[in-house]
C-alpha positions, 0 to 999 in steps of 0.5 A: 255528895250532892245533898249537902251542896243542894242544902248549901245553895238552898236547892229543893229536890222536886222530884226524881225522874228515872236518871234525872232530877228536878231541882228548885232554887229561889235564886238563879245565882244559887242554882248556877253555883250549885250546878258548878259545885256539883259538876266539880265535886262529881268529877273530882271524886271520880278522877281515879275511876275508869271512864266506863265507871264514871257518872256524868251529869248534864245540868240545864238551868232555866228561869221561867214560869211554872205551874205548882200542883201540890209539890210538883212543878210543871210548864214551860219553865220546866220544859225549857230547863229539861231541853237544856239538859238534853243539849248540854254537853256531858259534865257541863251546865247550860243556862238559858238566856233569861237565867243568864240575864239575872245572874250575869256579873254576880258569879265569876265564872267563864261563861260562853254564849252557845247560841240560840237553840230551837227546842221542842214545844217552845215557839222561840229559839232559847238563848243558851250560855255554857259554863266552861267546865274543865272536863266537859265535852265541847259542842253545843249544837248536838251532844253525844247520844246517851249510851251509857247507863252511868250518865245522869240528868239533872234539870234545875229550875230557879224561881 
């Protein structure tokens, strides 16, 4: 279900990391549209499944500088996306301020300012915006701890 959406939005899986993935897009608009499509499709596909059997994603999207080493990506651009994923409510999409600045007005999505978040190893607070996803848990300051093995993380980085 996810691979066709990544292909449709021109995303490239850079690497899989345990229960997470680093995905690269050449457009923030494509990254956000794909993230929303993934969350919507996954939720619709699992609507009949018992809550304890559902796979729930958190998606963090950032636009920032990265270091390319072979087929891998490193650097603050990736680190911010990973921190946003950690802050993201289950079933949600959390976007950095830099990514939001580049995509605002290009997609008709309900997006809320989620505040400036202090994140590990990043000097300045990161402005964050949350796509209002039906079924996503609310609360931006702290999301619930990951206690379910069915919860998955996705970190998306747009270049």
